[in-house]
N, C-alpha and C positions, 0 to 999 in steps of 0.2 A: 746755701749759706744762710744761717739764722741771724735774726736781728738781735743785737746785744741790748737788752732792756735794763735800764738803770733806774733804781729807786733812790729816794732821799737818804736811805740808810745803807746804801751799797758802799762797800769798801773801795776807795779810790784806786789803790794799788791793784786790787783784783780785777777791776774793770779795765785798768790800763794794760794789764797783762793779757786780758782777753782781746782787747783791740789790737795790740801788737801781734799776738798769735794769729788772729784772723787775717791781718794785713800780710803777714809773712806767708801764710798758706794760700789765701784766695786773692791777694792783691787788691782787696776792697773790703771795707767793713761798714756796717750800718748800725748806728747807735740811736736808741730811742728813749726819750725821757718825757714824763708828764709831770708838770709842777716845778716850781722854782727850786726847791731843794734837790730834786732829781736832775734838773738841768745843770745846777751848780756842780754836783758830783760828776756828771758826764763831761763837763768842760775841764774840770781839774784832771780827770782821768785821761782825757785827750792830750793835755799838755804833757803829762807823764809819759804816755805812750809815744808821743812825738820824740821825746828824749831817748826812750829805749830804742826806737827804730833808727834814730840818727846815729847811734853807736854802731849800727850795722850798715850805715851808708844809705838808708832808706829815708827819704824826705817826703812828708805827706802834707796834703792840704785837706781842709774840711769845707764841705758844702752844706750849710744848714738850710732846712726848709720845714714848713708846717705840714703835718699830715693829720688826717682824721682817723681815729682808732675806735673800733667798737669794743667796749668793755661791758660785759653783762647787759647787752642790749642798749647801752647808752653810748652816744658818740662823744668822744673827748678829743681835744686838740693836743697833739704831741709835737715835740721838736724832734726831727730826725737829722742826725749828723752823718752825712756820707763822707767817709774818710778814704782817700785814694792817694797813691804815690804821685808826686809832682812830676 
């Protein structure tokens, strides 16, 4: 399972669809965002995905955590949202 990486200019509905699809297929999704704009888009997408999944009787919880990510030799701190069925 790949990590869903979100940018500040990511389309919220597209990310929400990706989250919902991964949850349906793998029963777990990981969303990663670096920066305030990206975290904002990720949270909005998570709320949308929660609604999409609730229509199918799947209720999810989100477990946020900080992770260090190596980007071009520089270590950056990202927010990782682990999304799992309740």
